[in-house]
N, C-alpha and C positions, 0 to 999 in steps of 0.2 A: 630478791629483786624489789625495788621500790615501786610504789604505786605511780610515781611521777614518770619514771622511764617506761613503765607499761603503758601509761596513758599517751605519752609522746609517740611510742611506736604505733599504737592504735590510731592516733590522729594522722601519722605519716601514711599508714596503709589507707586510711579514708581519703586523704588528699590524692594519693596515687590512683585509687579507684575513680575518684571524681575527675581527675585529669584524663584518664583513659576514656571515661564516658564522654567528656567534652570533645575529645579527639574524634570520636565516632559520630557525633551529633551533626546532622545536616540542617542548615537553616531551612525554615518552612518554605520560602520561595523556591529554593533549589529542589527541595523534596517534591513540591507541587509540579515543577517542570519535569522532573524525572518520571513522576507518576503519569503525567499526561503523555510523555513519549512512550512509555511502556504500554499505555492504553491504545495509542495509535498503532504501535507495532502489533499488538494482539489482534486488533480489528483488521489490519491489512493481512495478517496471516490467515485469519478466518476467511476474508474476502478471496484471497488467492486460492485457498483450499476449495471453496465453493465453485469457483470458476474452473479450476483444473479438473475437478471431478466431473464437470459437464463437458469436457473436451476442449476448453480454451487452453491456449499456450501462453506462458509468460515469455515476453520478448526481452531476453537478457541483453541483447545487442543494443536495443534502443532505449532501454530503461537506465536511469541513473539516479542520483540523489534527489533530483528535482521532479522526476516523473517516472511512473511505473506504467508499463503497457502490457496488455494481453490482447491476443487476436484469436478469432474463431475460424480455423482452417476450412470448414465446410462452406463458408461464405466467400471464399477467395474468388476473385475475378481472373486469377492467373494460377497455373499449377504451382503447388508448394512442394519443396523438397521435404519428404517425410521425416528425415533424420533431423535436420536443423530447424524445420519449421520456417524455412525461408524460400523465396523464389530465387531464380538465378540472378536477379537484379539486385538483391540485397534484403535487408530486413523488412518486416511488415510495416514499420513506421518510417521507412526511408523516403516516402513520397514528399515532394516539395509542397509547400503550402498551397500552391495553385492546382495541384493534381488531386484527382479524386482518390479516396482510400482504396487500395487494392483488396482489402479484406476488412470485415467488420472489426473494429478495434475499441477497446476500453482503455481509457487513460485516467490515472489518478495522479494529481500533482501536489507538490508541497505548497504551492501558491494558494491552493484551496484548503490547506491544512488537512489533506487526505480525507476530506469529508464528502467530496463530490466525485462521481464517476461520470466521465465524459464518454459518450458513445458516438462513434462516427461509423455510419453504415458503409459497407462496400459499395464503391461506385459513386459516393457522394462526398461532399465537403461539410455537410450539416453536423452540428455539434448538439447532441441531445444530452441533457444533464439530469442525473438522478442522485439522491443520497445513496450511500453504499448499500444499505439494507433494502431500500426501496427499489433498487435496480432489479432485485430478484422477484419483485412483483410483476415485472415485464420481461423477464429473461427469455421465456418461451417465444414471445413475439420477436425479440431482438435476434435470437438464434435462427428463427424461421426466415428472416429477411434474406433475399438474394438480390444482387445488383440487377436493376431494371424493374424490380417489383415496385408497386406504389409504396412510398414511404409510410411506415406505420404512424398512427396517431396514438397519443397517450393522454389519459385523463389527468 
């Protein structure tokens, strides 16, 4: 076998490997976007786990691609169905914009890049905002609130 044909086969294999490498390569901007989305997903998974372990319920009916909602059943101003986590009138997040929240609710939105937790206390319309991790500095106060109590203050 001649050295030239051996060399050409070797070069062909190298070009094939290089082409396969290039096919798997992701441009840096796309890679950065994917990495950010994975980070957000992991943070939201952690956030959900922390809330659910404390007795909060994820509201599947009211949550969508733009907003995720959790509610705290002990704070409800109305009886909740234990199985579905709903009252007979609908989901926890069903109240119209002008109605007070029937249950303390936490909302995380895509509009805020999933970085802010909005808390609306049962029986109110007020929106308290915390960063996701910072919310847990105040979670005991949030969970202790019941409709009709003086609204908590946060530093």
